[in-house]
C-alpha positions as CSV (number, residue, x, y, z in Angstrom):
1,M,-0.2,-15.4,-2.9
2,A,-3.7,-15.9,-1.6
3,G,-3.9,-16.8,2.0
4,R,-0.7,-15.0,3.0
5,V,-0.8,-12.1,5.4
6,S,1.3,-9.1,4.4
7,D,3.3,-7.0,6.8
8,Y,1.0,-4.1,6.1
9,E,-2.1,-6.2,7.2
10,V,-0.3,-7.2,10.4
11,G,0.6,-3.6,11.1
12,C,-3.0,-2.5,10.5
13,E,-4.3,-5.2,12.9
14,R,-1.9,-4.1,15.6
15,A,-2.7,-0.5,15.1
16,D,-6.3,-1.2,15.5
17,R,-5.9,-3.5,18.6
18,D,-3.0,-1.8,20.4
19,M,-3.3,1.9,19.6
20,H,-7.1,2.0,19.0
21,V,-6.7,3.8,15.6
22,P,-10.1,4.5,14.0
23,A,-10.9,2.3,11.0
24,H,-11.1,5.2,8.6
25,W,-7.4,6.0,9.2
26,I,-6.5,2.4,8.5
27,V,-8.4,2.7,5.2
28,V,-6.6,5.9,4.4
29,G,-3.3,4.2,5.1
30,A,-4.2,1.3,2.8
31,L,-5.1,3.7,0.0
32,V,-1.8,5.5,0.4
33,V,0.2,2.3,0.3
34,A,-1.8,1.1,-2.8
35,G,-1.2,4.4,-4.5
36,L,2.5,4.2,-3.8
37,G,2.6,0.6,-5.2
38,I,0.9,1.8,-8.4
39,L,3.3,4.7,-8.8
40,M,6.4,2.5,-8.2
41,G,5.0,-0.1,-10.7
42,V,4.4,2.5,-13.4
43,K,7.9,4.0,-12.8
44,A,9.6,0.6,-13.1
45,T,7.8,-0.4,-16.3
46,R,7.7,2.9,-18.1
47,Q,9.6,3.0,-21.4
48,K,11.9,5.9,-22.4
49,D,10.7,8.3,-25.0
50,S,12.3,7.9,-28.4
51,G,13.1,11.7,-28.5
52,T,12.3,12.1,-32.2
């Protein structure tokens, strides 16, 4: 996976170049996407409670 450019990275580069978005907003977007990835990963791997 190293060396590959994700769609998000391409989008961030285009936002910076074409729309002149400040760098701090790109960082905020990266944190939001990382948080969503963590939440979706936890949701997908969470086990059901036994209900005892």
